[in-house]
SEPA-293967 format. One record per residue (C-alpha): residue number from 1; residue in one letter; x, y, z. Coordinates in Angstrom, 1 decimal, m for minus. Each point is the difference from the previous one (the first is absolute). Last residue first. Example, Ala and Ser with C-alpha at 12.3 -4.5 7.8 and 13.67 -1.06 7.14 Angstrom:
# residues 2
2/S/13.7/m1.1/7.1
1/A/m1.4/m3.4/0.7
***
This chain:
# residues 385
385/X/206.8/306.8/132.7
384/X/0.0/m2.8/2.5
383/X/m0.9/m3.7/0.3
382/X/1.5/m1.5/3.1
381/X/2.6/m2.7/0.3
380/X/0.6/m2.1/3.2
379/X/3.6/m0.5/1.0
378/X/2.4/m2.7/m1.2
377/X/2.7/2.6/m0.7
376/X/0.9/m1.1/m3.5
375/X/m3.0/m2.0/m1.2
374/X/m2.4/2.7/1.3
373/X/m3.1/m1.8/1.3
372/X/m3.3/m0.6/m1.7
371/X/m3.0/m1.3/2.0
370/X/m1.9/m3.3/0.1
369/X/m3.0/0.1/2.4
368/X/m1.2/m0.6/3.5
367/X/m2.4/2.8/0.9
366/X/m0.6/1.2/3.5
365/X/m3.4/1.5/1.0
364/X/m1.6/3.4/0.8
363/X/m3.6/1.0/m0.6
362/X/m2.0/3.2/m0.1
361/X/2.7/2.5/1.2
360/X/m1.2/3.6/m0.6
359/X/m0.8/1.0/3.6
358/X/2.7/2.7/m0.1
357/X/1.8/m1.7/2.9
356/X/0.0/m3.2/m2.0
355/X/1.6/1.7/m3.0
354/X/2.7/1.4/2.3
353/X/0.7/m3.5/1.5
352/X/0.3/m1.4/m3.6
351/X/2.5/2.7/m0.8
350/X/2.1/m0.9/3.0
349/X/m0.1/m3.7/m0.8
348/X/0.8/0.5/m3.7
347/X/3.0/2.3/0.6
346/X/2.6/m2.8/0.1
345/X/m0.5/m1.0/m3.6
344/X/0.1/3.7/m1.1
343/X/3.3/0.5/1.8
342/X/m0.3/2.5/2.8
341/X/1.7/3.4/m0.2
340/X/m3.3/2.0/0.3
339/X/m2.8/m2.3/1.2
338/X/m2.3/2.5/1.8
337/X/1.5/2.9/m2.0
336/X/m1.4/m1.1/m3.4
335/X/1.3/2.7/m2.4
334/X/3.2/m0.1/2.2
333/X/1.2/m2.9/m2.1
332/X/m0.8/m3.7/0.3
331/X/3.0/m2.2/m0.6
330/X/0.1/m2.4/m3.0
329/X/3.7/0.8/m0.8
328/X/m0.9/2.1/m3.0
327/X/m2.3/2.2/2.1
326/X/m3.7/m0.5/0.8
325/X/m2.7/2.7/0.4
324/X/m1.0/m0.2/m3.7
323/X/m3.0/2.1/m1.2
322/X/1.2/0.3/m3.6
321/X/1.9/2.9/m1.6
320/X/m1.1/1.5/m3.3
319/X/1.4/m0.8/m3.5
318/X/m3.0/m2.1/m0.9
317/X/m3.1/0.9/2.0
316/X/m1.8/m1.7/2.8
315/X/m3.7/m0.4/0.7
314/X/m0.7/0.5/m3.7
313/X/m1.9/m3.2/m0.5
312/X/2.6/m1.7/m2.2
311/X/2.8/1.1/2.3
310/X/m1.7/m1.5/3.0
309/X/m0.6/m3.2/m1.9
308/X/3.6/m0.4/m1.2
307/X/1.5/0.9/3.4
306/X/m2.3/m2.4/1.9
305/X/0.7/m2.7/m2.5
304/X/3.7/0.2/0.5
303/X/m0.3/0.4/3.8
302/X/2.0/1.9/2.6
301/X/0.1/3.7/m1.1
300/X/m3.6/m0.3/m1.3
299/X/m1.5/m0.9/3.4
298/X/m3.5/m1.2/m1.0
297/X/m2.2/m2.1/2.3
296/X/m1.8/m2.7/m1.9
295/X/m3.8/m0.6/0.3
294/X/m1.1/m3.6/m0.9
293/X/0.2/m0.8/3.7
292/X/3.2/m2.1/0.1
291/X/0.7/m3.1/m2.1
290/X/m1.2/m1.7/m3.1
289/X/m2.4/2.9/m0.8
288/X/2.2/1.8/m2.5
287/X/1.0/3.6/m0.6
286/X/2.1/0.3/m3.2
285/X/m3.2/1.1/m1.8
284/X/0.4/3.6/1.1
283/X/m2.2/2.4/1.9
282/X/0.7/3.1/2.2
281/X/m1.6/1.1/3.3
280/X/1.2/3.2/1.6
279/X/2.6/1.1/2.5
278/X/2.2/2.2/m2.1
277/X/m0.8/2.4/m2.9
276/X/m0.4/3.0/2.2
275/X/3.3/m1.0/1.6
274/X/1.9/1.2/m3.1
273/X/2.1/2.6/1.8
272/X/0.3/m2.2/3.1
271/X/m1.9/1.1/3.1
270/X/m1.7/m3.3/0.7
269/X/3.3/m1.9/m0.3
268/X/0.8/m0.9/3.6
267/X/m3.7/m0.1/1.1
266/X/m0.3/m3.7/0.7
265/X/m2.8/m2.5/m0.9
264/X/m1.5/2.5/m2.5
263/X/m3.8/0.6/0.2
262/X/m1.7/m1.1/m3.2
261/X/m1.1/1.5/m3.3
260/X/m2.3/m1.6/m2.6
259/X/1.3/0.4/m3.5
258/X/m0.6/m3.6/m1.1
257/X/m2.5/m1.8/2.2
256/X/m2.7/m0.6/m2.7
255/X/2.8/m1.4/m2.2
254/X/0.6/m2.8/2.5
253/X/m3.5/m1.4/m0.3
252/X/m2.3/0.8/2.9
251/X/m2.4/m1.8/2.5
250/X/m1.6/1.4/3.1
249/X/m1.0/m1.1/3.6
248/X/1.4/m3.5/0.2
247/X/m0.4/m1.2/3.7
246/X/2.8/m1.5/1.9
245/X/1.2/m2.6/2.5
244/X/m3.1/m1.7/1.5
243/X/m1.9/m0.1/m3.3
242/X/3.1/m1.6/m1.7
241/X/m0.3/m3.0/2.3
240/X/m2.8/m1.4/m2.2
239/X/2.7/m0.6/m2.7
238/X/1.7/m2.6/2.2
237/X/3.8/0.3/0.6
236/X/1.7/m2.6/2.3
235/X/1.3/m2.6/m2.5
234/X/0.5/2.4/m2.9
233/X/2.1/2.4/2.1
232/X/0.4/3.1/m2.2
231/X/m3.2/1.5/1.4
230/X/1.5/m0.2/3.5
229/X/2.4/2.7/m1.2
228/X/m2.7/2.7/0.2
227/X/1.6/3.2/m1.4
226/X/2.2/m1.7/m2.6
225/X/m2.8/m2.6/m0.6
224/X/m2.2/2.9/m1.3
223/X/2.2/m0.1/m3.1
222/X/m2.5/m1.0/m2.7
221/X/m2.2/3.0/0.8
220/X/2.9/2.4/m0.4
219/X/0.0/2.3/3.1
218/X/m1.7/3.1/1.2
217/X/m0.2/0.1/3.8
216/X/m2.5/1.0/2.7
215/X/0.7/m0.4/3.7
214/X/m1.9/m1.5/2.9
213/X/3.1/m2.2/0.8
212/X/m2.2/m3.1/0.6
211/X/m2.6/0.9/m2.7
210/X/2.4/0.9/m2.8
209/X/m2.4/2.0/m2.1
208/X/0.8/m0.5/m3.6
207/X/0.5/2.1/m3.1
206/X/0.6/m2.2/m3.0
205/X/2.3/m0.1/m2.9
204/X/m0.4/m1.9/m3.3
203/X/3.1/0.1/m2.3
202/X/m0.4/1.9/m3.3
201/X/2.4/3.0/0.5
200/X/2.4/m1.9/2.3
199/X/0.7/2.2/3.0
198/X/3.0/2.2/0.9
197/X/0.7/2.2/3.1
196/X/2.1/3.2/0.0
195/X/2.7/2.0/1.8
194/X/1.6/m2.6/2.3
193/X/3.5/1.0/1.0
192/X/m0.5/m0.5/3.8
191/X/m1.5/m3.4/m1.0
190/X/3.2/m1.4/m1.5
189/X/1.4/m1.3/3.3
188/X/m3.2/m2.2/0.3
187/X/1.4/m2.2/m2.7
186/X/m2.2/m3.1/m0.1
185/X/m3.0/2.0/m1.0
184/X/m3.8/m0.2/0.1
183/X/m2.4/2.9/m0.8
182/X/m3.3/0.9/1.5
181/X/m2.2/2.9/m1.2
180/X/m1.9/1.6/2.8
179/X/m3.6/1.0/0.8
178/X/m1.1/1.9/3.2
177/X/m1.2/3.1/m1.9
176/X/0.3/m0.3/m3.7
175/X/1.1/3.5/m1.2
174/X/3.7/m0.8/0.2
173/X/0.5/m3.7/0.3
172/X/2.0/m1.2/3.1
171/X/3.1/m2.0/m0.9
170/X/0.3/m3.2/1.9
169/X/2.9/m2.5/0.5
168/X/0.4/m3.7/m0.6
167/X/3.4/m1.1/1.1
166/X/2.5/m2.7/m0.9
165/X/3.2/m0.1/2.1
164/X/2.8/m1.9/m1.7
163/X/1.3/m3.6/0.6
162/X/2.7/m1.1/m2.4
161/X/0.8/m2.7/m2.5
160/X/3.1/0.9/m2.0
159/X/0.6/1.0/m3.6
158/X/3.6/0.6/m1.2
157/X/0.7/0.3/m3.7
156/X/m3.3/1.6/m1.1
155/X/1.0/3.5/0.9
154/X/3.2/m0.4/m2.1
153/X/m2.1/m0.7/m3.1
152/X/m2.3/2.9/0.7
151/X/3.0/2.2/0.0
150/X/1.2/1.5/3.2
149/X/m0.4/3.6/1.4
148/X/2.6/1.4/2.3
147/X/0.8/0.8/3.6
146/X/1.9/m3.2/0.6
145/X/m1.8/m0.9/3.3
144/X/m3.2/1.7/m1.3
143/X/0.0/m2.3/m3.0
142/X/m2.7/1.2/m2.4
141/X/m2.3/m1.8/m2.5
140/X/m1.1/2.7/m2.4
139/X/m2.6/2.8/m0.2
138/X/1.0/2.4/m2.8
137/X/0.2/3.7/0.5
136/X/0.5/2.9/m2.4
135/X/2.5/2.3/m1.6
134/X/0.0/0.2/m3.8
133/X/2.6/m0.8/m2.6
132/X/m0.4/0.0/m3.8
131/X/m0.3/3.8/m0.2
130/X/2.8/0.2/m2.6
129/X/2.1/2.0/2.4
128/X/m0.5/m2.8/2.6
127/X/1.2/m2.7/m2.4
126/X/3.0/2.1/m0.9
125/X/0.8/0.6/3.7
124/X/m0.3/m3.8/0.7
123/X/2.5/m0.7/m2.8
122/X/2.4/2.6/1.4
121/X/m0.4/m1.4/3.5
120/X/1.1/m3.4/m1.3
119/X/2.9/1.5/m1.8
118/X/1.1/1.9/3.1
117/X/m0.1/m3.2/2.1
116/X/2.2/m1.9/m2.6
115/X/2.6/2.8/m0.2
114/X/0.0/0.4/3.8
113/X/1.0/m3.7/0.4
112/X/m2.4/m1.5/2.6
111/X/m1.6/m2.2/m2.6
110/X/3.3/m1.7/m0.6
109/X/1.7/m0.7/m3.3
108/X/2.4/m2.7/m1.1
107/X/3.0/0.4/m2.4
106/X/2.0/m2.7/1.6
105/X/m3.0/m2.3/0.3
104/X/m0.6/m0.2/m3.8
103/X/m2.7/m2.6/m0.9
102/X/0.3/m3.3/m2.0
101/X/m1.7/m2.8/1.9
100/X/1.9/m3.3/0.3
99/X/m1.9/m1.1/3.1
98/X/3.3/m0.2/1.9
97/X/0.5/3.7/m0.9
96/X/m3.3/0.9/1.6
95/X/0.8/m1.8/3.2
94/X/3.6/1.5/0.3
93/X/m1.3/3.5/m0.8
92/X/m2.7/m0.3/2.6
91/X/2.4/m1.2/2.7
90/X/2.2/3.0/m0.9
89/X/m2.9/2.4/0.3
88/X/m1.0/m1.3/3.4
87/X/0.5/2.9/2.4
86/X/m0.6/2.8/m2.6
85/X/m3.0/1.7/1.8
84/X/1.4/m0.5/3.5
83/X/2.0/3.1/0.8
82/X/m2.3/2.2/m2.1
81/X/m2.8/m0.6/2.6
80/X/2.2/1.4/2.8
79/X/0.7/3.1/m2.1
78/X/m3.7/0.5/m0.7
77/X/m0.7/m0.1/3.7
76/X/2.8/2.5/0.7
75/X/m1.3/2.4/m2.6
74/X/m3.7/m0.5/1.1
73/X/1.0/1.1/3.5
72/X/m0.3/m2.2/3.1
71/X/m3.0/2.1/1.2
70/X/m1.6/m0.2/m3.5
69/X/0.5/m3.8/0.0
68/X/m1.5/m0.3/3.4
67/X/m3.0/2.0/m1.1
66/X/m0.5/m2.6/m2.8
65/X/m1.0/m2.6/2.6
64/X/1.2/m3.4/1.0
63/X/3.8/0.3/m0.1
62/X/1.9/m2.6/2.0
61/X/3.3/0.8/m1.7
60/X/0.6/m3.4/m1.7
59/X/m3.7/m0.6/m0.7
58/X/m0.4/3.4/m1.5
57/X/3.2/m0.6/m2.1
56/X/m1.4/m3.2/m1.4
55/X/m3.4/1.6/m0.7
54/X/1.7/2.9/m1.8
53/X/2.0/m2.2/m2.4
52/X/m2.9/m2.4/m0.8
51/X/m2.5/2.9/m0.2
50/X/1.4/2.3/m2.6
49/X/3.1/1.3/m1.7
48/X/3.3/m1.5/m1.0
47/X/m1.1/m2.0/m3.0
46/X/3.1/m1.4/m1.7
45/X/0.9/m0.1/m3.6
44/X/1.7/m2.2/m2.6
43/X/0.7/1.6/m3.4
42/X/m0.7/m1.6/m3.3
41/X/1.2/1.9/m3.1
40/X/m1.8/m1.5/m3.0
39/X/1.4/0.2/m3.5
38/X/m2.4/m1.5/m2.5
37/X/0.8/m2.6/m2.7
36/X/m2.5/m2.8/0.6
35/X/2.2/m1.7/2.6
34/X/0.2/3.2/2.0
33/X/m3.8/0.2/0.2
32/X/m0.2/m3.7/0.9
31/X/2.4/0.7/2.9
30/X/m2.2/2.8/1.2
29/X/m3.2/m2.0/0.0
28/X/1.5/m3.3/1.4
27/X/1.9/1.9/2.7
26/X/m3.1/1.8/1.3
25/X/m1.8/m3.3/0.1
24/X/2.9/m1.5/2.0
23/X/0.0/2.9/2.4
22/X/m3.7/m0.4/0.7
21/X/0.4/m3.7/0.8
20/X/3.1/0.7/2.2
19/X/m1.6/2.8/1.9
18/X/m3.1/m2.0/0.7
17/X/2.1/m3.0/1.1
16/X/1.9/1.9/2.6
15/X/2.9/2.5/m0.1
14/X/1.5/1.0/3.4
13/X/m1.1/2.9/2.1
12/X/1.0/3.6/0.6
11/X/1.0/0.3/m3.7
10/X/m3.5/1.0/m1.0
9/X/m0.8/m0.8/m3.6
8/X/0.0/2.3/m3.0
7/X/m1.1/m1.1/m2.4
6/X/2.7/0.4/m2.6
5/X/0.6/3.1/m2.1
4/X/0.1/m1.0/m3.7
3/X/1.5/2.4/m2.5
2/X/m0.9/m0.6/m3.7
1/X/2.0/0.7/m3.2
***
């Protein structure tokens, strides 16, 4: 004898092709089992938790931040959600019956049933007791409007062409007077969370004197065009013009730079427990020279590679908190007082002004590129741990 618990789908919406296809497969498998002499109890079920329900209620009540839910009262919010979770159960039953599928709707189950929830918690407790669960972070596409991570599939559903600020900023090298590393980013809002820089271990880097700015920078040799955009214009650029722009003073490979320390852009995390491991050069082969400066700024709370590289180099530790001054609605917290309460996408201009005031802005431009948006709220996604 077997017991089959269906799905379960959300009953806040109507069935679509994906439900019908999956339901047909389920019916084929369970019906075959019955036809070969087994007894299979098939119970329909309804998913009463999660984003589809919460997002609909948030839209209805005008909720944009979790603090509004706490102010309203979690019990009242939950009760409002319960009011819509079984809205279309009869429509589902009609459609599934029309398909000729065998499943018991009278004996259905709901994920909000205490018996169901307690069984899930029991399973999780058993996993925990067997030391099969650990607490950690994973950087994922994140909808700040919905306050939740999305799957990579969902993140690919709604790309739009947008214009974002693209900045090259400097990080003065400790022990090398007047010399700075330069890094390029299209997310200036992540710079308050910078705790490392990453180079490619075998890429060629050079220390140059920028003759017009009278400043010394370390940059990938193949990425000089990021500092001197005229080099990217094949019609205007002539090699002899290089002498007017810069002079090469020293050459390195990336591995020569690993371990060097630099002065942080901001001091928000300089007193962290693990700050002794912060603000140094790391290396990894994910760094490329197809864009940027060949030096990538690392904010492990906001980049999958950043997190992986910082973890591998001991800059951060599993099980410990990350430098993350952004809440689940994409707003800066009190950790960065100058932009507290601002959404990250609206904080760029203020942060860019702060960087300029510090004398750390090397170059600023606008980049037209394709960017992922939340398919539900139609708002820009970020990547967040």
